N, C-alpha and C positions, 0 to 999 in steps of 0.2 A: 860582323853579321850577329843581329841579336837572336838569342833563343827564348822563346815564349813558354813558360811552364803553365799548363792548364790545370785549374783547380777544381772542374768540374767532376771530374770522377770520384775523389772523395766525398764531395757534397752528396752525389747519387748514390754513393754506398751508405752514407749515413742516413738517408731518408729512407732506403730499402730496408736497414736495420730497425728503425723506427715501426715502418709499416709491419714488418714480420713480427716485431714483438707485440704490436697492438693486435694483429690477427692471432697471435699465440694466446694472449690474454683473452680476448673475445670468445676463443672457441675452446678454451681450456674446461675442465668439467668444474674446476672449482669457482671460476669466475662468471661463467655463462649463466647458471641458474640466477644469481644475483643481478644480471644484466636484463633478464627476462622479466622478473619481478619488480624491477626498479619502476618501472611506471605505474602500477598498482600501487606500490608503496608511497611514492611521491603524491599520488592523487588523493590517497587515503589520509596522508598528513595536512595537505594543502586545504582539502575541501573537506574533511570530517574532523580530523583530530584538533587541529587548530581552530576551528570555529567551536567547536565543543567547549574547547580551554576557555576561550575567550568568553563565552556566553556564560560560563560558570563562573568565571571572574567577574563580568558584569553583574551578574545577578546580586552581587554585594556590594554593588555601587549606586549612585545617583547620577546618570549620564546626561548633563545639559551641554548645549553648544558651547565647545571650547571650554568645558568644565566637568572634571570627573571628581566626584566626592565618595569616599569609603563610607557606607552606611551600615555595615555589619549584617544582621539579619532582618533588617526594616523591612525589605521587599518580601521577603517570605511572611513576616506578619501581617503584612498588608493583604496578603490572600485570604485572610480569614475574614472574607466578606460575603453577603447573599450573592453579589453579581458571580464570583467565581464559583460557588457551589451550583448556581443555575447553570452554568457553562458545563462543570463537569458531570451533572446530572443529565443535560440534554447529549453529551457525548456518549456517557453510558447508555442511556436509552436508545440512541441512534445506533450503536455498536450492536447492542443486544439484537434489534430485530433485523439488522443486515445479517448478523449471524444465522437468525431464524429461516432468513430467505436464502442466503448465498452457501450454505451447507447442504441441506438436503435435498433441493430443487435442482442443483446441477449434479447432483449425485445420480437422481432418477433419469433425467435427461441423459446422461453419460450412459447409463445401463441400457436405456430404450435405443441409442444409437449403436451402442455395441453389439446389439441383438442381430442376429442374421436374418432376421425377417423385415428387419428395416430398410426400406429404399431410398435413394436420393440422399446418403448420408453427407456427402460433401457439400451438398446446397444446404443442409441443416446446419451444420458446422460453421459455414462461411456466414450463413444469416444470424446466428447467435454469436460470432465472434466480432462482426463489424462493429456493433456499437461501442467497445471499448477503443476504435480508433477515432472515435467521434470527439472532438472538444467538449469538455464539460461545460464550458460557458454556452457553445452553440446549442448543445443538447438542453441545458438550462433554460435558454430561452424558449425553444420549440416546448418543454415541458410548461413553461410559464404561459404561454399561449394556449396550450390544451386544457390546463387545468386553472385559466382565468377566472375570475369572479363575476365576470359578466354572463348573462345568460345565453349569449351568442358563442360564449366558450365551447369547445367540442364536446367535452365531457358533460357540461351543464346541458347541452342541446340533446345529447342521448337520455340523459336523466328526465327532461319534460318530455320528451317523446314516450319515454316510458310510464309517464304519469307521476314522477317524483319530483320532489321540490329542488332546485337548483342550490348547490353547495358554494359557500364562500372558501374557496380550497387553500389559498394562501394567506386568508386572513384568520382563521382557526389554528389553534395549537396542535389537535390533533389531527386535522387534515394535513396541515402544514409537515407535521413529522412524516406522515403517511406518503406525501408527494416526494421529499427528500430520500425515503427509503426506497421509493419506486423507482427514481432516478438512478441512484446507485445500483439497485439489483438490476436494471436495465443494461447498465453499463457493464457490470463484472460478472453476469452471469453466466455468460459463454466462456470466458477466461477460466473459471472454475470448473465448467464442464470439461474443458479441453485437460485439465489437470486430472480429474477423477477417471477420463477416457483412456489417458495414458497410462494410468495405474492398472485400470481394467486389462487393457492389452498385453500388460505384463505377467497376467495372473496365466499359469499353466492350465490347459485344456483336460490335462489328465486328472485334475481334480474334480472338475464338473463331469466327467467319463464314470470316475470312480464313484462319485455320488449316484449317478445315474443308475449304475449297475446294483447299489443298495436301494433304490426305489425312494431317494429325496425327491421332494418336491420343489417347486420353484422358489417359494419362500425359504424353504430349509437351506437351499443353495445360495441364496443371498445373504441370509442372517449369519450362517457357519462357514461360508467360504468366501464371499464376495467382500462383504465388511471387514473380516478380520485382516484380509490381504491388502485392503486399501488403507489399514491405519497410518502408514507413515504419508500417505498422500491427504489424508484428513487432517492429520496433525499439522502438515504444512499449509494446507489451504485455510485451517483453523486460525493459525498463526498470523499469516499475511492479512486476513480478514479483520482480525482484532486491530492490527497496525492500522490498517486502512481506514478502520471506523474511527480510531481516536485520533487522527491526522485529517480528518475530513473538515473542508473549508468552504471549496468551490461550491459545493452542492447548496449550502446555505447562503452563500454571499450573492450568488447568481439570481436567487428568488427574492431577498431582502436588503442586500449590502448590509447597512448597519442596524436596521431597524425591523423586528420581527415582532408577530404577536405574541405577548407572553413572553419574550426573549427565547421562543423555541429554535431559533436559527443561531443562538449565540453558543459557540463549542469553544473547546480550551484554544485550538488554534486559531478562532476568530476573536477570542479574548486577547492572546497574544498580538494580534494585528491590530486590536482596537485600541490598546494599551502601548505598544512599543511604536506604532507607526502613525495611527490616527492622533493620538495625545502625546506622542513623542515622550513617553515614558519608558525608555530602553531598558532601564534597570528591573523595574517591576515585569516588563515582556520577557528579558531574560529569565527571572525566575519562575515565571509559569511555564516557560519551555523546559526548564530543568525538572520542574514537578511533572510535568507532562512525560518525558523521558523517564523519570524513574516509575511513573503508572505504567507505562507500556513494558518496561522490563518486568516489574513483577507481575502483570497479569499474564505476559507471554511465559515466564517462568513457572507460574501456577498451572497454566493450562497444559505446558508440556510435562509437569510433574504429575497432573492427574491422569494425562494419556499415558503415562509410564515409557515415555521417551527417556527418561535417564536411568532406567534400569538397563543392566547389562544382559545382553542375550547370551545363553549358554546354547 
């Protein structure tokens, strides 16, 4: 009679030991934090750090199909041309006007919505926030119809009824910039308003009650309590608005594609698209991208420095 020895028990014990070791490592205080931050680190390396390094390297190259040649600083020297300066000027002008609109107006709207006297607050919040959920392309098409050059366009029809001459909104430089800024303001007004509204709701009511006892007026409370308390939110909104202004592309592309009156729709990102994709000049497009990155960093640091964000609070 033969005796059969089973090897299943040692194998099972080995698997259980591996599982217990893996579970111990996963739940240990030393390893668990790295496990939780690993997805972010991998995403950062794959989708930000690697493309940034490759773009920086590509800016020193001439990239052709199947051929890459090192050209040194030639791509950066080629940026010394009128088209690049036009794109830079248009971007700065667009960013400036969006800041003029998207900082004070959302602040005033937030103060009004935060008032106890305002009714239907949720309706107003929803109505002002919905535009940001709309695609820029869809919204741009609607704006292109509203501000069309024909007399039958919505805005021109109103001007004619008022006895005014119709405008060629998208065929003039000044009105074209106005329509782009208006589209951006319509989309992002509600978002910035919610930022300010969140900041207002974090201000202690004790400050306002103490100012009422001292006989402060509404304007005095606004300038001496509300604005100083909203400084961190204002700096944040200012920074993201600057970044959003310099990375603008869809608003101009949906109106004019590659050809705009006086190149008013040509921005730095549009210039990257034109050179890198339309003209297949990837090296020059990468150089423009690096210059844009440096400009955004400098402008953001300067704005943070002027706002006193780098000062240590005691």
